[in-house]
MMTF fields as JSON, N, C-alpha, C and O atoms, coordinates in Angstrom:
{
  "mmtfVersion": "1.0.0",
  "mmtfProducer": "UNKNOWN",
  "numBonds": 411,
  "numAtoms": 412,
  "numGroups": 103,
  "numChains": 1,
  "numModels": 1,
  "chainsPerModel": [1],
  "groupsPerChain": [103],
  "chainIdList": ["A"],
  "bondAtomList": [4, 2, 8, 6, 12, 10, 16, 14, 20, 18, 24, 22, 28, 26, 32, 30, 36, 34, 40, 38, 44, 42, 48, 46, 52, 50, 56, 54, 60, 58, 64, 62, 68, 66, 72, 70, 76, 74, 80, 78, 84, 82, 88, 86, 92, 90, 96, 94, 100, 98, 104, 102, 108, 106, 112, 110, 116, 114, 120, 118, 124, 122, 128, 126, 132, 130, 136, 134, 140, 138, 144, 142, 148, 146, 152, 150, 156, 154, 160, 158, 164, 162, 168, 166, 172, 170, 176, 174, 180, 178, 184, 182, 188, 186, 192, 190, 196, 194, 200, 198, 204, 202, 208, 206, 212, 210, 216, 214, 220, 218, 224, 222, 228, 226, 232, 230, 236, 234, 240, 238, 244, 242, 248, 246, 252, 250, 256, 254, 260, 258, 264, 262, 268, 266, 272, 270, 276, 274, 280, 278, 284, 282, 288, 286, 292, 290, 296, 294, 300, 298, 304, 302, 308, 306, 312, 310, 316, 314, 320, 318, 324, 322, 328, 326, 332, 330, 336, 334, 340, 338, 344, 342, 348, 346, 352, 350, 356, 354, 360, 358, 364, 362, 368, 366, 372, 370, 376, 374, 380, 378, 384, 382, 388, 386, 392, 390, 396, 394, 400, 398, 404, 402, 408, 406],
  "bondOrderList": [1, 1, 1, 1, 1, 1, 1, 1, 1, 1, 1, 1, 1, 1, 1, 1, 1, 1, 1, 1, 1, 1, 1, 1, 1, 1, 1, 1, 1, 1, 1, 1, 1, 1, 1, 1, 1, 1, 1, 1, 1, 1, 1, 1, 1, 1, 1, 1, 1, 1, 1, 1, 1, 1, 1, 1, 1, 1, 1, 1, 1, 1, 1, 1, 1, 1, 1, 1, 1, 1, 1, 1, 1, 1, 1, 1, 1, 1, 1, 1, 1, 1, 1, 1, 1, 1, 1, 1, 1, 1, 1, 1, 1, 1, 1, 1, 1, 1, 1, 1, 1, 1],
  "groupList": [{"groupName": "MET", "atomNameList": ["N", "CA", "C", "O"], "elementList": ["N", "C", "C", "O"], "formalChargeList": [0, 0, 0, 0], "bondAtomList": [1, 0, 2, 1, 3, 2], "bondOrderList": [1, 1, 2], "singleLetterCode": "M", "chemCompType": "L-PEPTIDE LINKING"}, {"groupName": "THR", "atomNameList": ["N", "CA", "C", "O"], "elementList": ["N", "C", "C", "O"], "formalChargeList": [0, 0, 0, 0], "bondAtomList": [1, 0, 2, 1, 3, 2], "bondOrderList": [1, 1, 2], "singleLetterCode": "T", "chemCompType": "L-PEPTIDE LINKING"}, {"groupName": "ALA", "atomNameList": ["N", "CA", "C", "O"], "elementList": ["N", "C", "C", "O"], "formalChargeList": [0, 0, 0, 0], "bondAtomList": [1, 0, 2, 1, 3, 2], "bondOrderList": [1, 1, 2], "singleLetterCode": "A", "chemCompType": "L-PEPTIDE LINKING"}, {"groupName": "VAL", "atomNameList": ["N", "CA", "C", "O"], "elementList": ["N", "C", "C", "O"], "formalChargeList": [0, 0, 0, 0], "bondAtomList": [1, 0, 2, 1, 3, 2], "bondOrderList": [1, 1, 2], "singleLetterCode": "V", "chemCompType": "L-PEPTIDE LINKING"}, {"groupName": "GLN", "atomNameList": ["N", "CA", "C", "O"], "elementList": ["N", "C", "C", "O"], "formalChargeList": [0, 0, 0, 0], "bondAtomList": [1, 0, 2, 1, 3, 2], "bondOrderList": [1, 1, 2], "singleLetterCode": "Q", "chemCompType": "L-PEPTIDE LINKING"}, {"groupName": "HIS", "atomNameList": ["N", "CA", "C", "O"], "elementList": ["N", "C", "C", "O"], "formalChargeList": [0, 0, 0, 0], "bondAtomList": [1, 0, 2, 1, 3, 2], "bondOrderList": [1, 1, 2], "singleLetterCode": "H", "chemCompType": "L-PEPTIDE LINKING"}, {"groupName": "PRO", "atomNameList": ["N", "CA", "C", "O"], "elementList": ["N", "C", "C", "O"], "formalChargeList": [0, 0, 0, 0], "bondAtomList": [1, 0, 2, 1, 3, 2], "bondOrderList": [1, 1, 2], "singleLetterCode": "P", "chemCompType": "L-PEPTIDE LINKING"}, {"groupName": "ARG", "atomNameList": ["N", "CA", "C", "O"], "elementList": ["N", "C", "C", "O"], "formalChargeList": [0, 0, 0, 0], "bondAtomList": [1, 0, 2, 1, 3, 2], "bondOrderList": [1, 1, 2], "singleLetterCode": "R", "chemCompType": "L-PEPTIDE LINKING"}, {"groupName": "LEU", "atomNameList": ["N", "CA", "C", "O"], "elementList": ["N", "C", "C", "O"], "formalChargeList": [0, 0, 0, 0], "bondAtomList": [1, 0, 2, 1, 3, 2], "bondOrderList": [1, 1, 2], "singleLetterCode": "L", "chemCompType": "L-PEPTIDE LINKING"}, {"groupName": "ASP", "atomNameList": ["N", "CA", "C", "O"], "elementList": ["N", "C", "C", "O"], "formalChargeList": [0, 0, 0, 0], "bondAtomList": [1, 0, 2, 1, 3, 2], "bondOrderList": [1, 1, 2], "singleLetterCode": "D", "chemCompType": "L-PEPTIDE LINKING"}, {"groupName": "GLU", "atomNameList": ["N", "CA", "C", "O"], "elementList": ["N", "C", "C", "O"], "formalChargeList": [0, 0, 0, 0], "bondAtomList": [1, 0, 2, 1, 3, 2], "bondOrderList": [1, 1, 2], "singleLetterCode": "E", "chemCompType": "L-PEPTIDE LINKING"}, {"groupName": "ASN", "atomNameList": ["N", "CA", "C", "O"], "elementList": ["N", "C", "C", "O"], "formalChargeList": [0, 0, 0, 0], "bondAtomList": [1, 0, 2, 1, 3, 2], "bondOrderList": [1, 1, 2], "singleLetterCode": "N", "chemCompType": "L-PEPTIDE LINKING"}, {"groupName": "PHE", "atomNameList": ["N", "CA", "C", "O"], "elementList": ["N", "C", "C", "O"], "formalChargeList": [0, 0, 0, 0], "bondAtomList": [1, 0, 2, 1, 3, 2], "bondOrderList": [1, 1, 2], "singleLetterCode": "F", "chemCompType": "L-PEPTIDE LINKING"}, {"groupName": "SER", "atomNameList": ["N", "CA", "C", "O"], "elementList": ["N", "C", "C", "O"], "formalChargeList": [0, 0, 0, 0], "bondAtomList": [1, 0, 2, 1, 3, 2], "bondOrderList": [1, 1, 2], "singleLetterCode": "S", "chemCompType": "L-PEPTIDE LINKING"}, {"groupName": "ILE", "atomNameList": ["N", "CA", "C", "O"], "elementList": ["N", "C", "C", "O"], "formalChargeList": [0, 0, 0, 0], "bondAtomList": [1, 0, 2, 1, 3, 2], "bondOrderList": [1, 1, 2], "singleLetterCode": "I", "chemCompType": "L-PEPTIDE LINKING"}, {"groupName": "GLY", "atomNameList": ["N", "CA", "C", "O"], "elementList": ["N", "C", "C", "O"], "formalChargeList": [0, 0, 0, 0], "bondAtomList": [1, 0, 2, 1, 3, 2], "bondOrderList": [1, 1, 2], "singleLetterCode": "G", "chemCompType": "PEPTIDE LINKING"}, {"groupName": "LYS", "atomNameList": ["N", "CA", "C", "O"], "elementList": ["N", "C", "C", "O"], "formalChargeList": [0, 0, 0, 0], "bondAtomList": [1, 0, 2, 1, 3, 2], "bondOrderList": [1, 1, 2], "singleLetterCode": "K", "chemCompType": "L-PEPTIDE LINKING"}, {"groupName": "TYR", "atomNameList": ["N", "CA", "C", "O"], "elementList": ["N", "C", "C", "O"], "formalChargeList": [0, 0, 0, 0], "bondAtomList": [1, 0, 2, 1, 3, 2], "bondOrderList": [1, 1, 2], "singleLetterCode": "Y", "chemCompType": "L-PEPTIDE LINKING"}, {"groupName": "TRP", "atomNameList": ["N", "CA", "C", "O"], "elementList": ["N", "C", "C", "O"], "formalChargeList": [0, 0, 0, 0], "bondAtomList": [1, 0, 2, 1, 3, 2], "bondOrderList": [1, 1, 2], "singleLetterCode": "W", "chemCompType": "L-PEPTIDE LINKING"}],
  "groupTypeList": [0, 1, 2, 3, 4, 5, 6, 7, 5, 7, 8, 9, 10, 8, 8, 4, 11, 6, 3, 7, 12, 13, 14, 3, 2, 2, 8, 9, 7, 2, 15, 1, 8, 15, 12, 15, 10, 3, 7, 9, 2, 3, 10, 14, 1, 9, 13, 2, 8, 13, 16, 4, 3, 2, 2, 8, 10, 2, 2, 15, 17, 8, 2, 3, 15, 16, 13, 12, 3, 15, 16, 1, 6, 7, 1, 13, 8, 1, 8, 1, 7, 5, 15, 7, 2, 15, 18, 7, 2, 5, 8, 2, 1, 8, 7, 10, 14, 2, 15, 9, 6, 13, 2],
  "groupIdList": [1, 2, 3, 4, 5, 6, 7, 8, 9, 10, 11, 12, 13, 14, 15, 16, 17, 18, 19, 20, 21, 22, 23, 24, 25, 26, 27, 28, 29, 30, 31, 32, 33, 34, 35, 36, 37, 38, 39, 40, 41, 42, 43, 44, 45, 46, 47, 48, 49, 50, 51, 52, 53, 54, 55, 56, 57, 58, 59, 60, 61, 62, 63, 64, 65, 66, 67, 68, 69, 70, 71, 72, 73, 74, 75, 76, 77, 78, 79, 80, 81, 82, 83, 84, 85, 86, 87, 88, 89, 90, 91, 92, 93, 94, 95, 96, 97, 98, 99, 100, 101, 102, 103],
  "secStructList": [7, 7, 7, 7, 7, 7, 4, 4, 4, 4, 1, 7, 1, 6, 6, 7, 1, 6, 6, 2, 2, 2, 2, 2, 2, 2, 2, 2, 2, 2, 1, 3, 3, 3, 2, 2, 2, 2, 2, 2, 2, 2, 6, 7, 7, 2, 2, 2, 2, 2, 2, 2, 2, 2, 2, 2, 2, 2, 6, 6, 1, 7, 3, 3, 3, 7, 7, 7, 1, 1, 1, 7, 7, 7, 7, 3, 3, 3, 7, 7, 2, 2, 2, 2, 2, 2, 2, 2, 2, 2, 2, 2, 6, 6, 2, 2, 2, 2, 2, 7, 1, 7, 7],
  "xCoordList": [145.474, 145.219, 143.856, 143.712, 143.209, 142.213, 142.892, 143.549, 142.998, 143.816, 142.657, 141.504, 143.043, 142.359, 142.177, 143.163, 140.655, 140.499, 141.007, 141.043, 141.558, 141.801, 139.738, 138.735, 139.981, 138.824, 138.051, 136.85, 138.902, 138.14, 137.135, 136.243, 137.4, 136.575, 135.201, 134.297, 134.946, 133.463, 133.057, 131.992, 133.842, 133.472, 131.844, 131.699, 130.957, 129.906, 130.54, 131.084, 130.283, 130.864, 129.722, 130.239, 128.735, 127.443, 127.901, 127.609, 128.739, 129.405, 130.547, 130.991, 131.135, 132.218, 132.851, 133.917, 131.421, 131.319, 131.303, 130.784, 131.869, 131.832, 129.858, 129.276, 129.755, 128.44, 127.568, 127.199, 127.282, 126.641, 126.984, 126.235, 128.016, 128.503, 127.654, 126.509, 128.457, 127.831, 125.84, 125.257, 125.203, 124.061, 123.963, 123.16, 124.412, 123.572, 124.041, 123.379, 125.681, 125.393, 125.022, 125.136, 124.306, 123.422, 122.178, 121.676, 121.72, 120.428, 120.556, 119.583, 121.782, 122.054, 121.688, 120.529, 122.691, 122.617, 121.129, 120.914, 120.216, 119.067, 117.852, 116.775, 117.737, 116.549, 115.558, 115.462, 114.986, 115.05, 115.008, 115.057, 114.885, 115.149, 114.744, 113.953, 114.824, 113.753, 115.397, 116.597, 114.49, 115.521, 116.527, 117.754, 115.588, 116.95, 118.188, 119.142, 117.362, 118.37, 119.467, 120.611, 119.027, 120.142, 120.909, 122.112, 120.468, 121.335, 122.069, 123.205, 121.775, 122.62, 123.762, 124.604, 123.129, 123.804, 125.039, 126.158, 125.044, 125.995, 126.376, 127.041, 125.807, 126.436, 126.908, 127.954, 125.5, 125.205, 124.275, 123.492, 124.1, 122.975, 121.418, 121.078, 120.87, 119.46, 119.545, 119.21, 120.048, 120.312, 121.277, 121.165, 122.392, 123.016, 122.594, 122.818, 122.126, 121.864, 120.008, 119.483, 119.501, 118.508, 119.445, 119.377, 120.08, 120.789, 121.389, 121.419, 121.8, 122.447, 121.197, 121.042, 120.329, 119.316, 118.28, 117.377, 118.692, 118.01, 118.935, 118.539, 120.356, 120.735, 120.716, 120.884, 120.59, 120.49, 119.361, 119.167, 118.183, 116.376, 116.297, 115.706, 116.923, 117.17, 117.673, 117.184, 119.102, 119.31, 118.655, 119.198, 117.702, 116.859, 117.207, 116.441, 118.568, 119.333, 118.531, 119.012, 117.552, 116.437, 115.171, 114.978, 114.277, 112.911, 112.763, 113.528, 111.844, 111.899, 109.86, 108.977, 109.876, 108.162, 108.03, 108.974, 106.735, 106.314, 105.42, 104.988, 104.896, 104.262, 103.784, 104.641, 102.932, 102.503, 102.427, 102.207, 102.64, 102.649, 101.923, 102.425, 100.768, 99.776, 99.845, 99.792, 100.036, 100.522, 102.152, 103.066, 101.97, 103.762, 104.738, 105.142, 104.95, 105.698, 106.515, 107.203, 106.635, 108.369, 108.871, 108.019, 109.791, 110.345, 111.481, 112.582, 111.086, 111.776, 112.437, 111.863, 113.584, 114.693, 114.734, 114.841, 114.596, 114.712, 115.267, 114.869, 116.659, 117.629, 116.214, 115.389, 116.181, 115.44, 116.736, 117.962, 115.589, 116.71, 117.815, 118.815, 117.858, 118.958, 119.469, 120.413, 119.464, 120.412, 121.426, 122.647, 120.442, 121.208, 122.356, 123.326, 121.785, 122.804, 123.961, 125.123, 123.872, 124.922, 125.567, 126.056, 125.49, 125.741, 126.991, 128.082, 126.569, 127.03, 128.02, 129.121, 128.102, 129.111, 130.094, 131.216, 129.629, 130.769, 131.285, 132.321, 130.593, 131.709, 132.709, 133.644, 132.367, 132.938, 134.547, 135.657, 133.772, 135.054, 135.691, 136.298, 135.649, 136.835, 136.906, 138.005, 136.517, 137.571, 138.242, 138.921, 137.916, 138.661, 140.088, 141.01, 140.115, 140.894, 142.179, 143.381, 141.393, 142.039, 142.958, 143.988, 141.971, 142.939, 142.212, 142.58, 141.271, 140.499, 140.482, 140.341, 140.61, 140.523, 138.532, 137.95, 138.195, 136.6, 135.871, 134.667, 136.264, 135.65, 134.841, 134.605],
  "yCoordList": [305.233, 304.866, 303.158, 302.372, 303.156, 301.663, 301.134, 301.713, 299.421, 298.911, 298.297, 298.184, 297.971, 297.674, 295.737, 295.003, 295.177, 293.735, 293.384, 294.195, 291.961, 291.515, 291.245, 291.209, 291.135, 290.482, 289.539, 289.66, 288.238, 286.804, 286.866, 286.037, 287.984, 288.203, 288.491, 288.433, 288.852, 289.286, 287.977, 287.888, 287.05, 285.714, 285.097, 285.251, 284.468, 284.482, 282.919, 282.243, 282.553, 281.283, 280.198, 279.251, 280.209, 279.695, 278.763, 277.572, 279.563, 279.555, 278.877, 278.55, 278.652, 278.357, 276.957, 276.4, 276.684, 274.937, 274.841, 275.759, 273.761, 273.014, 272.975, 273.117, 272.685, 271.713, 272.857, 272.923, 273.968, 274.947, 275.746, 275.916, 276.072, 277.079, 276.706, 277.097, 275.727, 274.749, 275.0, 275.402, 274.727, 274.886, 275.731, 275.72, 277.127, 278.446, 279.066, 280.03, 278.616, 279.103, 278.54, 279.068, 276.868, 276.583, 277.396, 277.625, 277.845, 278.231, 279.86, 280.403, 280.396, 282.2, 281.557, 281.541, 281.063, 280.69, 280.351, 280.681, 279.598, 279.158, 279.805, 279.362, 280.329, 280.889, 279.65, 279.867, 278.685, 277.307, 276.439, 276.375, 275.683, 274.382, 273.318, 273.552, 272.197, 271.138, 270.147, 270.089, 269.559, 269.064, 268.085, 268.068, 267.149, 266.297, 266.899, 266.52, 268.111, 269.142, 269.683, 270.055, 269.648, 270.23, 269.078, 269.282, 268.067, 266.996, 266.387, 266.04, 266.186, 265.833, 266.77, 266.509, 268.182, 269.369, 269.235, 269.422, 269.029, 269.111, 267.71, 267.669, 266.68, 265.356, 264.78, 264.179, 265.215, 264.148, 263.379, 263.152, 262.694, 262.539, 263.102, 264.045, 262.028, 263.04, 263.261, 264.387, 262.261, 263.106, 264.01, 264.721, 263.986, 265.228, 266.897, 268.078, 266.378, 267.496, 268.169, 269.232, 267.219, 267.512, 268.228, 269.427, 267.471, 268.071, 270.059, 270.985, 269.462, 271.373, 272.162, 273.228, 271.731, 272.591, 273.093, 273.924, 272.322, 272.641, 273.601, 274.369, 273.421, 274.682, 275.696, 276.601, 276.009, 277.523, 277.694, 278.896, 276.948, 277.269, 278.205, 279.265, 277.567, 277.804, 279.399, 280.299, 279.234, 280.526, 281.724, 282.825, 281.454, 282.528, 282.654, 283.229, 282.033, 281.597, 280.81, 280.892, 280.248, 279.874, 279.099, 278.743, 279.038, 278.626, 277.421, 277.001, 276.751, 275.347, 275.654, 276.26, 274.661, 275.063, 273.308, 272.595, 272.916, 271.558, 271.755, 272.906, 270.752, 270.615, 269.663, 268.783, 269.295, 267.612, 267.98, 269.031, 266.968, 266.412, 265.238, 264.139, 265.42, 263.911, 263.776, 264.662, 262.277, 262.174, 262.218, 261.769, 262.827, 262.771, 264.044, 265.101, 263.426, 264.718, 265.638, 265.057, 267.102, 267.679, 268.934, 269.752, 269.036, 269.959, 270.727, 270.24, 272.287, 273.195, 273.869, 274.085, 274.042, 275.135, 276.783, 276.854, 277.701, 279.379, 280.027, 280.188, 280.369, 281.786, 282.289, 282.153, 283.138, 284.033, 285.248, 285.22, 286.378, 287.945, 288.052, 288.662, 287.837, 287.67, 286.682, 287.236, 285.511, 283.91, 284.958, 284.89, 285.887, 286.269, 287.247, 287.334, 288.062, 289.423, 288.432, 288.741, 287.491, 286.539, 286.689, 287.682, 285.466, 285.264, 286.008, 285.485, 287.164, 288.725, 288.991, 288.77, 289.363, 289.964, 289.054, 289.469, 287.291, 286.169, 285.82, 285.155, 286.243, 286.4, 287.737, 287.726, 288.503, 290.307, 290.26, 290.774, 289.187, 289.054, 288.24, 288.786, 287.154, 286.304, 286.856, 286.37, 287.799, 288.271, 289.506, 290.254, 289.622, 291.193, 290.065, 289.917, 289.525, 288.12, 287.641, 287.644, 287.216, 286.857, 288.114, 287.965, 289.456, 290.674, 290.651, 291.141, 289.969, 289.928, 291.658, 292.311, 292.217, 293.47, 294.079, 295.163, 292.791, 293.116, 293.066, 293.311, 292.846, 293.345, 294.177, 294.275],
  "zCoordList": [5.449, 4.778, 4.829, 5.765, 3.609, 3.315, 2.695, 1.83, 2.995, 2.055, 1.241, 1.657, 0.204, -0.547, -0.654, -0.59, -0.831, -0.892, -2.006, -2.932, -2.159, -3.577, -3.948, -3.237, -5.219, -5.597, -5.227, -4.988, -5.14, -4.547, -3.331, -3.149, -2.502, -1.51, -1.91, -1.078, -3.348, -4.081, -4.755, -5.366, -4.646, -5.282, -4.127, -2.914, -5.065, -4.667, -4.489, -5.362, -3.013, -2.382, -3.027, -3.621, -3.0, -3.881, -4.992, -5.104, -5.871, -7.589, -7.949, -9.049, -6.276, -6.683, -6.795, -7.059, -6.397, -6.346, -8.397, -9.031, -9.032, -10.206, -11.287, -12.363, -9.924, -10.221, -10.907, -12.079, -9.579, -9.281, -10.702, -11.664, -10.565, -11.806, -12.7, -12.93, -13.31, -14.615, -14.577, -15.585, -13.467, -13.822, -14.076, -15.009, -13.785, -13.808, -14.833, -15.217, -15.811, -16.965, -18.024, -19.13, -17.727, -18.516, -18.817, -19.917, -17.421, -17.14, -17.937, -18.459, -17.9, -18.198, -19.606, -20.02, -20.264, -21.724, -22.642, -23.808, -21.721, -22.199, -21.154, -21.552, -20.454, -19.817, -19.01, -17.802, -19.388, -18.667, -19.647, -20.875, -18.553, -19.053, -18.683, -17.77, -18.865, -18.139, -17.35, -17.619, -16.342, -15.462, -16.284, -16.183, -17.252, -18.121, -19.312, -19.991, -18.973, -20.091, -19.035, -19.299, -18.159, -17.602, -16.889, -16.719, -16.509, -16.275, -17.357, -17.034, -18.415, -19.267, -20.287, -21.146, -19.506, -20.146, -18.891, -19.369, -17.815, -17.112, -16.229, -15.195, -16.888, -16.93, -15.711, -15.465, -14.682, -13.33, -13.141, -14.064, -11.711, -11.819, -10.978, -10.264, -11.503, -10.702, -9.66, -9.291, -8.66, -7.622, -7.205, -6.207, -8.095, -7.719, -8.415, -8.15, -9.069, -9.576, -8.954, -9.287, -8.123, -7.313, -5.855, -5.585, -5.239, -4.478, -4.068, -3.257, -5.664, -6.209, -6.456, -5.859, -7.263, -7.432, -6.273, -6.377, -5.123, -3.974, -3.15, -2.273, -3.609, -3.169, -3.666, -2.848, -4.635, -5.557, -5.388, -5.206, -5.331, -4.967, -3.358, -3.151, -2.614, -1.467, -1.093, -0.411, -2.036, -1.987, -2.99, -3.082, -3.56, -4.337, -5.763, -6.538, -6.23, -7.348, -8.834, -9.964, -8.576, -9.569, -8.744, -7.582, -10.27, -9.65, -10.13, -10.997, -9.681, -9.547, -9.988, -9.38, -11.658, -11.57, -11.939, -12.281, -11.778, -11.703, -12.737, -12.802, -13.804, -14.793, -15.191, -15.109, -15.577, -16.201, -18.069, -18.671, -18.414, -19.864, -19.893, -19.653, -20.175, -19.658, -18.765, -17.911, -18.526, -16.628, -16.493, -15.801, -17.304, -17.084, -16.285, -16.77, -14.728, -14.283, -15.095, -15.935, -15.061, -16.032, -15.045, -14.701, -14.742, -13.982, -14.428, -14.688, -14.529, -15.841, -14.315, -13.249, -14.641, -13.334, -14.7, -15.924, -13.698, -14.39, -13.02, -11.867, -13.964, -13.028, -13.183, -14.086, -11.596, -11.512, -11.563, -11.668, -11.411, -11.295, -10.021, -10.4, -9.319, -8.105, -8.811, -9.372, -9.174, -9.574, -10.846, -10.987, -11.646, -12.484, -12.636, -13.388, -11.462, -11.277, -10.218, -10.484, -9.263, -8.7, -9.871, -10.41, -10.212, -11.775, -12.909, -13.134, -13.442, -13.802, -12.849, -13.353, -11.711, -10.684, -10.181, -9.89, -9.992, -10.295, -11.44, -11.439, -12.795, -13.607, -14.024, -14.824, -13.483, -13.419, -12.629, -12.77, -11.632, -10.507, -11.459, -12.381, -11.385, -12.116, -13.29, -13.554, -14.726, -15.054, -14.646, -15.351, -13.246, -13.129, -12.622, -13.425, -11.603, -11.54, -12.326, -12.063, -13.437, -14.433, -15.515, -16.172, -15.313, -15.529, -17.348, -18.416, -16.991, -18.635, -18.738, -17.703, -19.838, -20.22, -20.609, -20.649, -20.789, -21.449, -19.951, -20.03, -18.846, -17.543, -17.14, -15.936]
}
């Protein structure tokens, strides 16, 4: 007989960090946001956001865009298809663990 594993084994370790979870949640709702918009929405410092963005970008969860408005640099953050799929799977697993009937 094959043992069934608890759903927690399917949780995305990258998204178990509350700051990364919050960043991806904000981007899932908005599509693309500016660096400052994400920083303010998640209520963290620039350096803390930079660190978490680097981890999410390295995992292929988000794309970082660089542009200029006049001479002012702008950084935009966009959830990738891979990131959106990982986010949705993580949420579905959380709902399964919580016993959410809409899962």
